[in-house]
N, C-alpha and C positions, 0 to 999 in steps of 0.2 A: 612694235617698235617704236619709240618716239623719234622723230627726226630732228638731226642737227640744224640750229639757228647756220645761217649760211651768209656770211658777211659781203659775199660777191653778188647776192642773187638780188637783190634792189636795184645797183647801178646798170647789171647787166640788162634787168628788164628797162628800164629807164632810157637803155641804149637800142632796144628792139621799138622797130617800127609796127609791128602790129600787136603789144603790150597797149593796155588804156591805161595812161600813167593815171588820171583823176576820173575814176568809175563815176564819183558821187554829183560828176556834174553832169552828167548825157542823160538826164530823166528826158523823155521826149525826143530822143535826138538819136539811137545809137543807130539806125541805120544810115546816119551820115557819115560814120567813121569809115565805111567800106567805099571802095571805089566805086560799085554799082548798088548805090543805097535802092534801088526799085528791086532788087532781089527778095525773094524768100528768105527769111532769118531762121536759123536752126538753132537751138540753146544747149548746152552739153553742161548738166549742172554736177560739181562737183568732178572736174575732168581730171582731177589729180595728177598722173606723171606725162598725162597727154598721149599715152598708145592708143586711144581710140580717137580723138580728134586728129593725129596726125595720118590716122587714115583713111577716116574720112573724109577730111576739108579738102586734102587735094584732088579728090577723086571727080567733086563734081562741083566745077568752077562757078556754077549756075547758081549757086545757092551761097549766099552768106552764113556763115558759123562763129559761135562765141562760146568760148569756152570758159565758166570761172571756176576757182576755186579760194578758199577762205586765206590761205598762206603764200608769201612769196620764197619760202623753201619748198614749196612743191609746184607752184608754179614754175620756176626756173627749170625743173626737169620739163615741163610740158612745152615751155618755149623752144630748149634744144630740141627736142625732138619733132614738134612742127615745125621746126627751119630746116633739122635735117631732111624731113621729107618733100618738102618743097624745093629746096636743093635738088635733090636726088632726081627729080623731073623736069628741072631748069626751067619753073614756073615761080613766078612773083607772090608771096604771101599775100594779096589784097583780097583774098576771100575768108579771110580765118583773124578773128582778133582773141587774146585771152586777158582776163580780168581778176585783180584779188577783190572777192566779193563774200559778205556775208549771208548765205542761199536765205537767211530766215529772213533778213529782213530785203528781201527784194522790191519790195514796193516802194520802198525809201529811194533807189538808185535809177527804177523804171515807171514808165506812164504808161497807160493804155495804147499811145501813141506808138510805145515801143512794140508791134503786133510781132508775136513771133509764132510761127506755123509747126513748128515741132521742138519738143523737148526730148531729149535724151539723160536719164538717171539711173547708171550703171554700178549697182553694187555697193550702194551709201551704207553707212551705218544702220544697223538694224537696230540700235539702241531696244533697252529692255522694254518688258511687256506694260510695265506699271505705268501711273496715270500721268505721273511726273515726267516720265523720258519718254512715251513714245510720241509725243508731241512735235520731237525733235525729228522723227523721220519725214524723210525727203517725201513721200508717198501718203504722209496722216494729210487727213482733209483741212485740217487749219494751214497744212501748206498748200494744197492741190487750190485750196483758193485765193492763195496769192497768183499762183501763174494761170489761173482762168482769166484774171483781169488782163494780162497781156494778149491770152489767146484768142480767135477770132474762133465764130462757131465752125465747129467741122476739124480742128487741128489737133495734133495727136499728141499722147506721151507715148515712147518706147521706155520702157523698165524692166532690168536685167536683176536676178540677185540671187548668190547661193543660200539665201536663210529661209525656210520653210517658212517659220513662223511670220515672219515680215511680207512674205508674199501670199499665205494665206489670210492675214490681216488686211491686206491691199487690196484684195478682191473686193474686199467691203468698202474699203477706203473710197477707190475711185468711184461706186455708183451715188456715196453719200453725198461727193463733191461733185457731182454730176456730168460726170466723166460713164461715156458706154466702154466696157471691154468688149472690143472688137475681134480680140486672137489673144489666145493663152496656150501656155505649154508647161508642163510639170519637169519636162526634158527637153530643152532646146536643142541638145546636139544630137538625138535621138531620129532627128527629120530634122536637121537645122535649115532653114530657110537660105537662099541666095543671099540674100541682103546683110545677114548675125555678121558682124565686125569682133574676131575675139578679140578682148581685152587682156592685159596681162593678169587681172583678179581672174577673169573666167578659167585661162590656161589653167592655171595654177588649182583649182577650183574644181577642174575637169582632171587632172592627174592625181586629184584625191579620191576620185570616184566619187564625186558630189556634183549632182546633177544641176543643172543651172536652170532656173524660172524666169518666166518671161512673159511680158504681156504688152498688146496696145490698148490705149485708150483713148478714145475720141471725145472732145468736148459736147456736151449737150448742150441745149439753152438754159438760161439761169433759173427756169421752172423746175429742173429737174434738180436743181441741188436740193439736200433734205438735211445736212446735216447743221450742227448748232453748235456754238461752244459751250461745253458744259456749265457754264456761269450764266448765259442767258438761258439754258437750258432750265436748271433749278431756278430761275427767279420765274421763270412762266409756268412752271409747274407749282411753284410757290402761291402765284398769283391764281391760277386756276384753283388750285385746294381751298383758297381764302372764297373763294367765290361757291364754291359750292357746299363750305361748311354751313351749317343751320346757325342761324342767328340769335341771341340770346332770347328776342322777343317770342320767336318760336317754342 
């Protein structure tokens, strides 16, 4: 169901001290937005209504957390949940930030100086499997290569989904983009790890009897990347075919 426009969202976000008002201006300086900029930065891609971030960020104030989503009408709900979670603990929101950003264009608003030690991807849009749509998946190699530029070697991605096709495809996406899958499960709640934080979607899918799939992937050296853009691959294959074809003189 499409969420309605919320005229109050933008003014309320602009009055929020942990909302990043102009995210396009911070490339190379995201760490400086936090009270303790030397702390590791963890990033949630598609924070939605903020249920996960509101549970995670107040637990460990030795980590800086950034949650991003594409629209203010969703981010306003995250703002309120995060605000309430910190207020309930009586602590300042000095290790959490939220921002409206298009995940597909992260490279335009972050630089390699904005080092991210961990990325969370929870229940993203599975998209269709056709070539025109699957490139928008947040775990597609096209996207994973963007994340790599922010991540030092050994940094991790935590991924959860209810969608079988997306998960099985992602088991191939991560290695192609130079990530080692260090842990995976097709039923997260069967032997649920202590570190797991259940999201709103997770609870909903679990109640419907849909197993939750999850994995942890670790960034390997750049030499481990095998994926190429289809257009680049087609061009290289064309060149190879021309070189191997017999000449007219022969």
